[in-house]
C-alpha positions, 0 to 999 in steps of 0.5 A: 475484526483484526486479521490474524495474518500470516506473512507472505513468506509463510504463505509461499512456504505453505504453497511450496509444501503443497507443490511438493505433495503435502495434503492441503488439510495438513498444511491448513491444520499446521497454519490454523487456516481454512482450506478456503483461505489456502486456495485464496492464497494459491490463487493470489500467489501462484507461481511467485517465489520469494524474490518476486514477492519482495519486488511486488511488495516494494512496487506496492509500497512505491505505488502507495507513496506516489499516490499520496504524493499526487494527492498532496500536490493536487491539494496544494494546486487547488489551494493555490488556484483558490488564492490566485482566483481572489481579486485582492490579497490582504496583507494578513493573507499574504503573510499566511500564504508566505508561511504556507508556501515556505512549509510546503515547498521546501 
């Protein structure tokens, strides 16, 4: 089921409205969300400003990029270990290996 999704900036703005004294029911009606969603947002984003939110988003993106990089390198290492563990490398395999190394090292 697709998520309707509100941007994090919208969520922060809604929380600021709440902090300034606006009623939760009014805020939820404007955003078309349930009160449970609002309180989940409050729990997750309490005390965050827009700048902190941007930094958090950048850290999450960098973390996911690094995780993908580690996964790729682990796979490369496993493939190379399998190749090295074989006693002999046939000429055809050597050509494939050279092409593979050229694509993945450069």
